[in-house]
DSSP file (Angstrom, degrees, kcal/mol; ACC not computed):
  #  RESIDUE AA STRUCTURE BP1 BP2  ACC     N-H-->O    O-->H-N    N-H-->O    O-->H-N    TCO  KAPPA ALPHA  PHI   PSI    X-CA   Y-CA   Z-CA
    1    1 A M      >       0   0    0      0, 0.0     5,-3.2     0, 0.0     4,-0.2   0.000 360.0 360.0 360.0 -46.0    2.5  -10.8  -14.8
    2    2 A L  T   5 +     0   0    0      1,-0.2    58,-0.0     3,-0.2     0, 0.0   0.835 360.0  33.0 -66.2 -38.9    5.5  -11.4  -12.5
    3    3 A R  T   5S+     0   0    0      3,-0.1    -1,-0.2     4,-0.1     5,-0.1   0.801 134.1  19.7 -91.8 -32.5    8.2  -10.5  -14.9
    4    4 A N  T  >5S+     0   0    0      3,-0.1     4,-1.1     2,-0.1    -2,-0.1   0.874 126.8  33.3-109.9 -55.0    6.6   -7.8  -17.0
    5    5 A I  H  >5S+     0   0    0     -4,-0.2     4,-2.2     2,-0.2     5,-0.2   0.970 112.8  52.1 -80.4 -56.2    3.6   -6.2  -15.3
    6    6 A L  H  ><S+     0   0    0     -5,-3.2     4,-2.5     1,-0.2     5,-0.2   0.883 109.1  48.2 -53.3 -51.9    4.4   -6.3  -11.6
    7    7 A P  H  > S+     0   0    0      0, 0.0     4,-3.0     0, 0.0    -1,-0.2   0.938 113.6  49.3 -53.6 -45.8    7.9   -4.6  -11.8
    8    8 A K  H  X S+     0   0    0     -4,-1.1     4,-2.4     2,-0.2    -2,-0.2   0.892 112.0  47.2 -61.5 -39.5    6.4   -1.9  -14.0
    9    9 A V  H  X S+     0   0    0     -4,-2.2     4,-3.2     2,-0.2     5,-0.2   0.932 112.9  49.3 -63.0 -48.4    3.5   -1.3  -11.6
   10   10 A V  H  X S+     0   0    0     -4,-2.5     4,-3.2    -5,-0.2    -2,-0.2   0.941 112.7  47.6 -61.8 -50.1    5.7   -1.2   -8.6
   11   11 A N  H  X S+     0   0    0     -4,-3.0     4,-2.2    -5,-0.2    -1,-0.2   0.898 111.8  49.4 -58.6 -43.1    8.1    1.3  -10.3
   12   12 A E  H  X S+     0   0    0     -4,-2.4     4,-2.7     2,-0.2    -2,-0.2   0.921 114.0  47.2 -57.8 -46.9    5.2    3.6  -11.5
   13   13 A F  H  X>S+     0   0    0     -4,-3.2     4,-2.6     1,-0.2     5,-0.6   0.972 111.4  50.3 -62.8 -51.9    3.9    3.5   -7.9
   14   14 A S  H  X5S+     0   0    0     -4,-3.2     4,-2.0     1,-0.2     5,-0.4   0.898 112.6  46.8 -52.0 -47.2    7.3    4.2   -6.5
   15   15 A E  H  X5S+     0   0    0     -4,-2.2     4,-0.6     1,-0.2    -1,-0.2   0.928 115.7  45.0 -58.4 -50.9    7.8    7.2   -8.8
   16   16 A A  H  <5S+     0   0    0     -4,-2.7    -2,-0.2    -5,-0.2    -1,-0.2   0.826 130.4  15.1 -67.7 -33.7    4.4    8.6   -8.2
   17   17 A T  H  <5S+     0   0    0     -4,-2.6     3,-0.4    -5,-0.2    -3,-0.2   0.678 123.4  48.5-115.8 -27.7    4.2    8.4   -4.4
   18   18 A L  H  <<S+     0   0    0     -4,-2.0    -3,-0.2    -5,-0.6    61,-0.2   0.456  94.0  68.4-107.2   0.5    7.6    7.7   -3.0
   19   19 A Q  S  < S+     0   0    0     -4,-0.6     2,-0.3    -5,-0.4    -1,-0.2   0.039  86.9  89.8-105.1  26.2    9.8   10.3   -4.6
   20   20 A T  S    S-     0   0    0     -3,-0.4     2,-0.5     8,-0.0    -3,-0.0  -0.882  73.4-130.9-120.8 149.8    8.2   13.1   -2.8
   21   21 A H        -     0   0    0     -2,-0.3     2,-0.4    61,-0.0    -2,-0.1  -0.885  30.9-147.8 -93.9 134.1    8.9   14.8    0.5
   22   22 A Y        -     0   0    0     -2,-0.5     3,-0.1    57,-0.1     4,-0.0  -0.818  16.2-153.3-109.5 141.3    5.7   15.0    2.4
   23   23 A D  S    S+     0   0    0     -2,-0.4     2,-0.3     1,-0.1    -1,-0.1   0.526  83.0  24.5 -88.6  -7.3    4.8   17.8    4.9
   24   24 A S  S  > S-     0   0    0      1,-0.1     4,-1.3    64,-0.0     5,-0.1  -0.985  71.2-125.1-150.4 159.7    2.4   15.5    6.9
   25   25 A L  H  > S+     0   0    0     -2,-0.3     4,-2.8     1,-0.2     5,-0.3   0.896 112.2  59.4 -74.9 -36.1    1.9   11.8    7.6
   26   26 A Y  H  > S+     0   0    0      1,-0.2     4,-2.6     2,-0.2     5,-0.2   0.900 102.9  49.6 -58.5 -38.2   -1.6   12.2    6.4
   27   27 A D  H  > S+     0   0    0      2,-0.2     4,-1.4     1,-0.2    -1,-0.2   0.884 112.6  49.1 -68.3 -34.3   -0.6   13.4    2.9
   28   28 A F  H  X S+     0   0    0     -4,-1.3     4,-1.8     2,-0.2    -2,-0.2   0.947 116.0  41.9 -63.5 -51.9    1.9   10.4    2.7
   29   29 A V  H  X S+     0   0    0     -4,-2.8     4,-2.8     1,-0.2     5,-0.2   0.908 113.6  50.7 -66.0 -45.2   -0.8    7.9    3.7
   30   30 A A  H  X S+     0   0    0     -4,-2.6     4,-1.9    -5,-0.3    -1,-0.2   0.788 109.2  52.5 -68.8 -26.1   -3.6    9.3    1.7
   31   31 A T  H  X S+     0   0    0     -4,-1.4     4,-2.3    -5,-0.2     5,-0.2   0.942 112.7  44.5 -70.8 -49.7   -1.4    9.3   -1.5
   32   32 A I  H  X S+     0   0    0     -4,-1.8     4,-2.5     2,-0.2     5,-0.3   0.910 116.0  46.0 -56.4 -48.8   -0.5    5.7   -1.0
   33   33 A I  H  X S+     0   0    0     -4,-2.8     4,-2.3     1,-0.2     5,-0.2   0.945 116.1  43.5 -71.0 -44.7   -4.1    4.6   -0.2
   34   34 A K  H  X S+     0   0    0     -4,-1.9     4,-2.2    -5,-0.2    -1,-0.2   0.904 114.1  50.7 -67.8 -37.7   -5.7    6.5   -3.0
   35   35 A N  H  X S+     0   0    0     -4,-2.3     4,-2.0     2,-0.2    -1,-0.2   0.926 113.8  43.8 -58.0 -49.3   -3.1    5.5   -5.6
   36   36 A R  H  X S+     0   0    0     -4,-2.5     4,-2.8    -5,-0.2    -2,-0.2   0.865 110.7  54.9 -68.3 -33.9   -3.4    1.9   -4.8
   37   37 A N  H  X S+     0   0    0     -4,-2.3     4,-2.3    -5,-0.3    -1,-0.2   0.919 107.2  50.0 -65.6 -43.3   -7.1    1.9   -4.7
   38   38 A D  H  X S+     0   0    0     -4,-2.2     4,-1.9    -5,-0.2    -2,-0.2   0.943 110.4  51.8 -57.0 -43.7   -7.3    3.4   -8.2
   39   39 A F  H  X S+     0   0    0     -4,-2.0     4,-1.6     1,-0.2    -2,-0.2   0.948 109.7  47.8 -62.2 -50.5   -4.9    0.7   -9.4
   40   40 A F  H  X S+     0   0    0     -4,-2.8     4,-0.8     1,-0.2     3,-0.5   0.931 110.1  52.3 -59.3 -47.4   -7.1   -2.1   -7.9
   41   41 A K  H  < S+     0   0    0     -4,-2.3     3,-0.3     1,-0.2    -1,-0.2   0.851 112.5  45.2 -50.9 -41.3  -10.2   -0.7   -9.4
   42   42 A E  H  < S+     0   0    0     -4,-1.9    -1,-0.2    -3,-0.2    -2,-0.2   0.758 125.5  31.6 -76.5 -26.1   -8.7   -0.5  -12.8
   43   43 A N  H  X S+     0   0    0     -4,-1.6     4,-2.5    -3,-0.5     3,-0.5   0.177  76.1 127.5-119.6  15.2   -7.2   -4.0  -12.6
   44   44 A V  H  X S+     0   0    0     -4,-0.8     4,-2.3    -3,-0.3     5,-0.2   0.803  71.8  52.2 -48.0 -41.3   -9.6   -5.9  -10.4
   45   45 A D  H  > S+     0   0    0      2,-0.2     4,-1.5     1,-0.2    -1,-0.2   0.953 114.1  42.1 -67.8 -45.8  -10.2   -8.9  -12.7
   46   46 A V  H  > S+     0   0    0     -3,-0.5     4,-2.6     1,-0.2    -2,-0.2   0.900 112.9  53.9 -69.3 -39.1   -6.5   -9.7  -13.2
   47   47 A I  H  X S+     0   0    0     -4,-2.5     4,-3.4     1,-0.2     5,-0.3   0.897 104.1  55.6 -64.5 -37.2   -5.7   -9.1   -9.5
   48   48 A K  H  X S+     0   0    0     -4,-2.3     4,-2.1    -5,-0.3    -1,-0.2   0.947 111.7  43.6 -60.5 -43.8   -8.4  -11.6   -8.4
   49   49 A I  H  X S+     0   0    0     -4,-1.5     4,-2.0     1,-0.2    -2,-0.2   0.956 117.1  46.6 -63.1 -46.7   -6.7  -14.3  -10.6
   50   50 A F  H  X S+     0   0    0     -4,-2.6     4,-2.7     2,-0.2    -2,-0.2   0.925 110.6  51.8 -61.9 -46.9   -3.3  -13.3   -9.3
   51   51 A A  H  X S+     0   0    0     -4,-3.4     4,-2.1     1,-0.2    -1,-0.2   0.901 108.3  52.3 -59.5 -46.0   -4.5  -13.2   -5.6
   52   52 A N  H  X S+     0   0    0     -4,-2.1     4,-1.5    -5,-0.3    -1,-0.2   0.917 113.6  42.9 -56.7 -46.1   -5.9  -16.7   -5.9
   53   53 A E  H  X S+     0   0    0     -4,-2.0     4,-2.4     1,-0.2     8,-0.2   0.900 111.4  54.6 -67.0 -40.5   -2.6  -18.0   -7.3
   54   54 A F  H  < S+     0   0    0     -4,-2.7    -1,-0.2     1,-0.2    -2,-0.2   0.865 108.9  48.7 -64.1 -35.1   -0.6  -16.1   -4.8
   55   55 A I  H  < S+     0   0    0     -4,-2.1    -1,-0.2    -5,-0.2    -2,-0.2   0.872 122.8  30.4 -72.3 -37.7   -2.5  -17.6   -1.9
   56   56 A Y  H  < S+     0   0    0     -4,-1.5     2,-0.6    -5,-0.2    -2,-0.2   0.574 109.0  68.0-102.9 -12.7   -2.2  -21.2   -3.1
   57   57 A D     X  -     0   0    0     -4,-2.4     4,-2.1     1,-0.2     3,-0.3  -0.887  53.5-169.6-120.5 104.2    1.1  -21.4   -5.0
   58   58 A L  H  > S+     0   0    0     -2,-0.6     4,-2.5     1,-0.2     5,-0.2   0.800  87.6  58.5 -61.8 -31.0    4.2  -20.9   -2.9
   59   59 A K  H  > S+     0   0    0      2,-0.2     4,-2.0     1,-0.2    -1,-0.2   0.887 108.7  45.1 -63.3 -40.5    6.4  -20.6   -6.1
   60   60 A I  H  > S+     0   0    0     -3,-0.3     4,-2.4    -7,-0.2     5,-0.2   0.921 111.6  52.8 -65.7 -43.3    4.4  -17.6   -7.3
   61   61 A R  H  X S+     0   0    0     -4,-2.1     4,-2.2    -8,-0.2    -2,-0.2   0.920 111.1  45.7 -58.4 -46.0    4.4  -16.1   -3.9
   62   62 A D  H  X S+     0   0    0     -4,-2.5     4,-1.6     1,-0.2    -1,-0.2   0.855 112.3  50.9 -65.8 -35.3    8.2  -16.4   -3.7
   63   63 A K  H  X S+     0   0    0     -4,-2.0     4,-1.0     2,-0.2    -1,-0.2   0.846 109.4  51.5 -67.8 -34.7    8.7  -15.0   -7.2
   64   64 A M  H  < S+     0   0    0     -4,-2.4     3,-0.4     2,-0.2     4,-0.4   0.917 108.7  50.5 -68.2 -45.5    6.4  -12.0   -6.3
   65   65 A I  H >< S+     0   0    0     -4,-2.2     3,-0.7     1,-0.2    -1,-0.2   0.841 109.7  51.3 -60.4 -35.4    8.4  -11.2   -3.3
   66   66 A Q  H 3< S+     0   0    0     -4,-1.6    -1,-0.2     1,-0.2    -2,-0.2   0.733 103.0  60.3 -70.5 -25.1   11.7  -11.4   -5.3
   67   67 A T  T 3< S+     0   0    0     -4,-1.0    -1,-0.2    -3,-0.4    -2,-0.2   0.490  72.4 109.0 -91.3   2.3   10.4   -9.0   -7.9
   68   68 A I  S <  S-     0   0    0     -3,-0.7     5,-0.0    -4,-0.4   -62,-0.0  -0.693  78.1-121.8 -77.8 123.2    9.8   -6.1   -5.5
   69   69 A P    >>  -     0   0    0      0, 0.0     4,-1.3     0, 0.0     3,-0.6  -0.255   3.6-130.0 -67.9 146.4   12.4   -3.8   -6.6
   70   70 A Y  H 3> S+     0   0    0      1,-0.2     4,-2.7     2,-0.2     5,-0.2   0.880 107.8  62.8 -60.3 -36.5   15.0   -2.7   -4.0
   71   71 A G  H 3> S+     0   0    0      1,-0.2     4,-2.3     2,-0.2    -1,-0.2   0.850  98.6  55.6 -59.7 -32.9   14.5    0.9   -5.1
   72   72 A Y  H <> S+     0   0    0     -3,-0.6     4,-2.4     2,-0.2    -1,-0.2   0.924 110.9  42.4 -61.9 -48.3   10.8    0.7   -3.9
   73   73 A M  H  X S+     0   0    0     -4,-1.3     4,-3.0     1,-0.2     5,-0.2   0.871 113.4  53.0 -71.9 -35.1   11.6   -0.3   -0.5
   74   74 A K  H  X S+     0   0    0     -4,-2.7     4,-2.7     2,-0.2    -2,-0.2   0.920 110.6  47.8 -60.6 -39.9   14.5    2.2   -0.3
   75   75 A S  H  X S+     0   0    0     -4,-2.3     4,-2.5     2,-0.2    -2,-0.2   0.930 112.2  49.0 -65.6 -43.3   12.1    5.0   -1.4
   76   76 A F  H  X S+     0   0    0     -4,-2.4     4,-2.7     1,-0.2    -1,-0.2   0.929 113.3  47.3 -60.4 -45.4    9.5    3.9    1.2
   77   77 A N  H  X S+     0   0    0     -4,-3.0     4,-2.6     2,-0.2    -1,-0.2   0.895 110.7  52.3 -66.8 -37.8   12.2    3.8    3.9
   78   78 A D  H  X S+     0   0    0     -4,-2.7     4,-2.2    -5,-0.2    -1,-0.2   0.948 112.6  44.4 -64.9 -44.4   13.5    7.3    2.8
   79   79 A V  H  X S+     0   0    0     -4,-2.5     4,-2.5     1,-0.2     5,-0.2   0.961 115.8  47.3 -63.5 -47.8   10.1    8.9    3.0
   80   80 A S  H  X S+     0   0    0     -4,-2.7     4,-2.3     1,-0.2    -2,-0.2   0.889 111.3  50.3 -65.6 -36.3    9.4    7.2    6.4
   81   81 A N  H  X S+     0   0    0     -4,-2.6     4,-2.4     2,-0.2    -1,-0.2   0.846 110.5  52.4 -65.0 -34.8   12.7    8.2    7.8
   82   82 A D  H  X S+     0   0    0     -4,-2.2     4,-1.6    -5,-0.2    -2,-0.2   0.926 109.3  46.6 -65.8 -45.5   12.0   11.7    6.7
   83   83 A L  H  <>S+     0   0    0     -4,-2.5     5,-3.2     2,-0.2     6,-0.8   0.876 112.5  51.4 -57.7 -41.0    8.7   11.8    8.4
   84   84 A K  H ><5S+     0   0    0     -4,-2.3     3,-1.7     4,-0.2    -2,-0.2   0.919 107.0  53.0 -59.0 -47.3   10.3   10.3   11.5
   85   85 A A  H 3<5S+     0   0    0     -4,-2.4    -1,-0.2     1,-0.3    -2,-0.2   0.812 107.9  50.6 -62.2 -31.3   13.0   12.9   11.5
   86   86 A K  T 3<5S-     0   0    0     -4,-1.6    -1,-0.3    -5,-0.1    -2,-0.2   0.381 116.3-117.2 -84.0   5.2   10.3   15.6   11.3
   87   87 A K  T < 5S+     0   0    0     -3,-1.7    -3,-0.2     2,-0.1    -2,-0.1   0.869  84.4 119.0  61.1  36.8    8.5   13.9   14.3
   88   88 A L      < +     0   0    0     -5,-3.2     2,-0.4     1,-0.2    -4,-0.2   0.631  69.4  40.3-100.6 -18.2    5.5   13.3   12.1
   89   89 A M  S    S-     0   0    0     -6,-0.8    50,-0.2    50,-0.2    -1,-0.2  -0.958  95.0 -93.7-134.7 145.9    5.6    9.5   12.3
   90   90 A V        -     0   0    0     48,-3.0     2,-1.7    -2,-0.4    -6,-0.1  -0.265  40.4-114.3 -56.3 148.0    6.2    7.1   15.2
   91   91 A D        +     0   0    0     -7,-0.1     2,-0.2    -4,-0.0    -1,-0.1  -0.544  68.8 133.7 -88.7  67.5    9.9    5.9   15.5
   92   92 A W        -     0   0    0     -2,-1.7     2,-0.2    46,-0.1    -8,-0.1  -0.581  68.4 -75.3-106.3 171.7    9.2    2.2   14.6
   93   93 A D    >>  -     0   0    0     -2,-0.2     4,-2.0     1,-0.1     3,-0.6  -0.536  39.4-130.3 -69.8 136.7   10.9   -0.1   12.2
   94   94 A N  H 3> S+     0   0    0      1,-0.2     4,-2.7    -2,-0.2     5,-0.2   0.764 106.9  57.7 -68.2 -22.7   10.0    0.8    8.7
   95   95 A T  H 3> S+     0   0    0      2,-0.2     4,-2.3     1,-0.2    -1,-0.2   0.894 108.9  46.8 -62.2 -39.6    9.2   -2.9    7.9
   96   96 A E  H <> S+     0   0    0     -3,-0.6     4,-2.7     2,-0.2    -2,-0.2   0.929 111.9  49.4 -68.5 -47.3    6.7   -2.8   10.6
   97   97 A I  H  X S+     0   0    0     -4,-2.0     4,-2.5     2,-0.2     5,-0.2   0.932 112.3  49.1 -50.8 -52.5    5.3    0.6    9.4
   98   98 A F  H  X S+     0   0    0     -4,-2.7     4,-2.9     1,-0.2     5,-0.3   0.948 109.9  50.7 -55.2 -50.1    5.0   -0.9    5.9
   99   99 A R  H  X S+     0   0    0     -4,-2.3     4,-3.2     1,-0.2     5,-0.3   0.942 110.9  48.9 -59.1 -48.5    3.2   -4.0    7.1
  100  100 A F  H  X S+     0   0    0     -4,-2.7     4,-1.6     1,-0.2    -1,-0.2   0.920 113.2  46.7 -58.0 -46.7    0.6   -1.9    9.2
  101  101 A I  H  X S+     0   0    0     -4,-2.5     4,-2.0    -5,-0.2    -1,-0.2   0.938 119.3  38.6 -60.2 -48.7   -0.2    0.4    6.2
  102  102 A F  H  X S+     0   0    0     -4,-2.9     4,-3.6    -5,-0.2     5,-0.3   0.900 112.5  53.5 -80.1 -35.9   -0.6   -2.4    3.7
  103  103 A T  H  X S+     0   0    0     -4,-3.2     4,-1.6    -5,-0.3    -1,-0.2   0.893 111.6  47.6 -66.7 -34.3   -2.3   -5.0    5.8
  104  104 A S  H  X S+     0   0    0     -4,-1.6     4,-1.4    -5,-0.3    -1,-0.2   0.931 115.6  46.0 -63.2 -46.2   -5.0   -2.4    6.7
  105  105 A F  H  X S+     0   0    0     -4,-2.0     4,-2.7     1,-0.2    -2,-0.2   0.891 110.9  50.8 -63.5 -43.0   -5.3   -1.5    3.1
  106  106 A F  H  X S+     0   0    0     -4,-3.6     4,-2.8     1,-0.2    -1,-0.2   0.812 102.8  59.8 -73.3 -22.2   -5.4   -5.0    1.9
  107  107 A G  H  X S+     0   0    0     -4,-1.6     4,-1.7    -5,-0.3    -1,-0.2   0.894 108.6  45.7 -62.1 -40.1   -8.1   -5.8    4.3
  108  108 A Y  H  X S+     0   0    0     -4,-1.4     4,-2.3     2,-0.2     5,-0.2   0.936 114.3  47.4 -62.9 -46.9  -10.2   -3.1    2.6
  109  109 A I  H  X>S+     0   0    0     -4,-2.7     4,-3.1     1,-0.2     5,-1.4   0.916 109.0  53.1 -60.3 -44.8   -9.3   -4.3   -0.8
  110  110 A A  I  <>S+     0   0    0     -4,-2.8     5,-3.0     3,-0.2     6,-0.5   0.924 112.8  46.4 -57.2 -43.0  -10.1   -8.0    0.1
  111  111 A E  I  <>S+     0   0    0     -4,-1.7     5,-2.0    -5,-0.2     8,-0.2   0.957 124.0  29.9 -65.0 -50.6  -13.6   -6.9    1.4
  112  112 A H  I  <5S+     0   0    0     -4,-2.3    -2,-0.2    -5,-0.2    -1,-0.2   0.738 133.4  22.7 -89.2 -23.7  -14.6   -4.8   -1.5
  113  113 A Y  I  <5S+     0   0    0     -4,-3.1    -3,-0.2    -5,-0.2     4,-0.2   0.732 129.6  27.7-114.3 -33.5  -12.8   -6.2   -4.5
  114  114 A L  I   <S+     0   0    0     -5,-1.4    -3,-0.2    -4,-0.5    -4,-0.2   0.839 127.7  21.6-104.9 -37.3  -12.0   -9.8   -3.7
  115  115 A L  I   <S+     0   0    0     -5,-3.0    -4,-0.2    -6,-0.3    -3,-0.1   0.886 133.6  16.7-101.9 -52.3  -14.6  -11.3   -1.3
  116  116 A F    > < +     0   0    0     -5,-2.0     3,-2.1    -6,-0.5    -1,-0.1  -0.363  66.3 150.8-128.7  53.4  -17.8   -9.1   -1.3
  117  117 A D  T 3   +     0   0    0      1,-0.3    -1,-0.1    -4,-0.2    -5,-0.1   0.618  69.2  64.0 -64.3 -12.9  -17.5   -7.1   -4.5
  118  118 A E  T 3  S+     0   0    0     -3,-0.1    -1,-0.3     2,-0.1     2,-0.1   0.596  79.7 106.7 -84.4 -13.0  -21.4   -7.0   -4.8
  119  119 A L    <   -     0   0    0     -3,-2.1     2,-0.5    -8,-0.2    -3,-0.0  -0.385  67.2-137.8 -69.3 141.5  -21.7   -5.0   -1.6
  120  120 A R        +     0   0    0     -2,-0.1     2,-0.3     2,-0.0    -2,-0.1  -0.874  35.3 155.4 -99.5 134.1  -22.6   -1.4   -2.0
  121  121 A Y        -     0   0    0     -2,-0.5     2,-1.1    -9,-0.0     3,-0.1  -0.951  52.1 -97.5-151.7 163.0  -20.6    1.1    0.2
  122  122 A D     >  -     0   0    0     -2,-0.3     4,-2.6     1,-0.2     3,-0.3  -0.755  35.5-167.0 -96.2  97.3  -19.6    4.8    0.2
  123  123 A E  H  > S+     0   0    0     -2,-1.1     4,-2.6     1,-0.2     5,-0.3   0.833  81.9  53.1 -55.2 -41.2  -16.1    4.5   -1.1
  124  124 A D  H  > S+     0   0    0      2,-0.2     4,-2.1     1,-0.2    -1,-0.2   0.932 112.2  44.9 -61.8 -46.2  -15.0    8.1   -0.2
  125  125 A I  H  > S+     0   0    0     -3,-0.3     4,-2.9     2,-0.2    -2,-0.2   0.943 114.4  47.4 -66.2 -49.6  -16.1    7.7    3.4
  126  126 A E  H  X S+     0   0    0     -4,-2.6     4,-2.2     1,-0.2    -1,-0.2   0.880 112.4  48.8 -68.5 -32.9  -14.5    4.4    3.9
  127  127 A L  H  X S+     0   0    0     -4,-2.6     4,-2.6    -5,-0.2    -1,-0.2   0.904 110.9  52.2 -63.0 -41.2  -11.3    5.5    2.3
  128  128 A Q  H  X S+     0   0    0     -4,-2.1     4,-3.0    -5,-0.3    -2,-0.2   0.946 110.9  46.9 -58.1 -50.2  -11.3    8.5    4.5
  129  129 A H  H  X S+     0   0    0     -4,-2.9     4,-2.4     1,-0.2    -1,-0.2   0.861 111.0  51.2 -62.4 -35.7  -11.8    6.3    7.6
  130  130 A L  H  X S+     0   0    0     -4,-2.2     4,-1.9     2,-0.2    -1,-0.2   0.901 112.2  47.3 -71.1 -36.4   -9.0    3.9    6.5
  131  131 A I  H  X S+     0   0    0     -4,-2.6     4,-3.0     2,-0.2     5,-0.2   0.977 114.0  46.9 -63.0 -52.3   -6.6    6.9    6.0
  132  132 A D  H  X S+     0   0    0     -4,-3.0     4,-2.5     1,-0.2     5,-0.2   0.873 110.4  52.8 -56.5 -41.2   -7.5    8.4    9.3
  133  133 A F  H  X S+     0   0    0     -4,-2.4     4,-1.8     2,-0.2    -1,-0.2   0.901 114.7  42.0 -58.1 -47.6   -7.2    5.0   11.1
  134  134 A I  H  X S+     0   0    0     -4,-1.9     4,-1.6     2,-0.2    -2,-0.2   0.913 114.1  50.8 -68.3 -44.0   -3.6    4.5    9.7
  135  135 A V  H  X S+     0   0    0     -4,-3.0     4,-0.8     1,-0.2    -2,-0.2   0.921 111.9  47.7 -62.0 -43.3   -2.6    8.1   10.3
  136  136 A K  H  < S+     0   0    0     -4,-2.5     3,-0.5    -5,-0.2    -1,-0.2   0.893 111.5  50.7 -65.7 -40.3   -3.8    7.9   14.0
  137  137 A G  H  < S+     0   0    0     -4,-1.8    -1,-0.2     1,-0.2    -2,-0.2   0.734 116.1  39.5 -72.5 -22.2   -2.0    4.6   14.5
  138  138 A L  H  < S+     0   0    0     -4,-1.6   -48,-3.0    -3,-0.2    -1,-0.2   0.372  90.7 109.4-110.2   6.6    1.4    5.9   13.1
  139  139 A S  S  < S-     0   0    0     -4,-0.8   -50,-0.2    -3,-0.5     2,-0.2  -0.646  77.2-112.4 -76.4 137.8    1.2    9.4   14.7
  140  140 A P        -     0   0    0      0, 0.0     2,-0.2     0, 0.0    -1,-0.1  -0.433  30.9-119.4 -62.6 137.2    3.6    9.9   17.5
  141  141 A T              0   0    0     -2,-0.2     0, 0.0     1,-0.1     0, 0.0  -0.595 360.0 360.0 -78.8 141.8    2.0   10.3   20.9
  142  142 A E              0   0    0     -2,-0.2    -1,-0.1     0, 0.0     0, 0.0   0.489 360.0 360.0 -79.9 360.0    2.6   13.6   22.8
């Protein structure tokens, strides 16, 4: 998974979502959240196994972090910098912005796919609330 699947998935995600110039912060965040949610739904069984190993095995965690391609983070930084230059995103460090987006998203994923997958919820409404929450948090204040 670390050598073959993860790099391919990250590259596909990068090409699909981070090679675009966005006209709004909302479009950027919504694209990321919807793309990754679809991925998790399609691969939930494998991700559950991987998440369990990731949590308890430091070697796997270190290897996963090392497999994140430089190009992915560069693309994320390029899009973030473009949005900041357009005054559409707060002027914070890109690592911090990345962390805020993905920790919010992974909280949603953990609840619905890893911890309480038997609970029923309105996916469209909750994803919309998640996107709105992230966009409001990363929008510059006037």
